[in-house]
C-alpha positions, -999 to 999 in steps of 0.1 A, spaced: 481 -300 -524 513 -288 -540 534 -267 -526 560 -235 -538 587 -215 -528 585 -184 -528 616 -180 -550 608 -213 -572 575 -184 -576 598 -155 -584 614 -171 -610 582 -193 -626 559 -173 -622 544 -181 -656 547 -213 -661 531 -219 -618 505 -197 -627 501 -216 -664 496 -256 -643 478 -231 -617 449 -226 -641 452 -262 -652 447 -277 -621 426 -253 -599 441 -273 -569 446 -242 -543 492 -234 -539 514 -234 -509 534 -212 -508 569 -205 -488 594 -184 -475 624 -200 -456 600 -232 -445 565 -220 -434 537 -213 -451 537 -180 -461 505 -177 -488 483 -201 -508 483 -190 -544 449 -202 -561 434 -199 -592 407 -166 -593 376 -182 -602 381 -206 -568 389 -178 -552 359 -160 -563 335 -193 -554 347 -191 -518 342 -160 -516 306 -161 -525 299 -194 -502 315 -176 -476 295 -144 -479 260 -170 -484 275 -194 -446 282 -157 -429 239 -149 -440 227 -178 -425 247 -183 -394 228 -141 -392 195 -157 -398 204 -183 -371 213 -166 -351 184 -135 -353 165 -166 -344 181 -180 -310 177 -139 -300 137 -143 -308 147 -115 -335 115 -129 -363 83 -117 -377 57 -137 -388 48 -137 -426 27 -107 -415 47 -86 -399 68 -88 -428 43 -82 -448 35 -53 -430 72 -34 -426 81 -48 -468 45 -35 -480 60 -2 -498 92 -26 -520 58 -52 -523 31 -31 -546 
């Protein structure tokens, strides 16, 4: 992973963004020698967000199963009847 100082980002933002769009490799931005932020391509960020939402949905489903909050096929159809017409 590439790392850049925040001062370099300020001075060379256009070049850094161009490199990012080509490589799609996140860039670690450092400030006073410490990690401050990651700079990522927009498409990659949006993909990560969709993946995170999917994983959170799976985790909610697994929790529901563990807690016994499940319905049989017939119960689910009865509860969703108004949308299944």
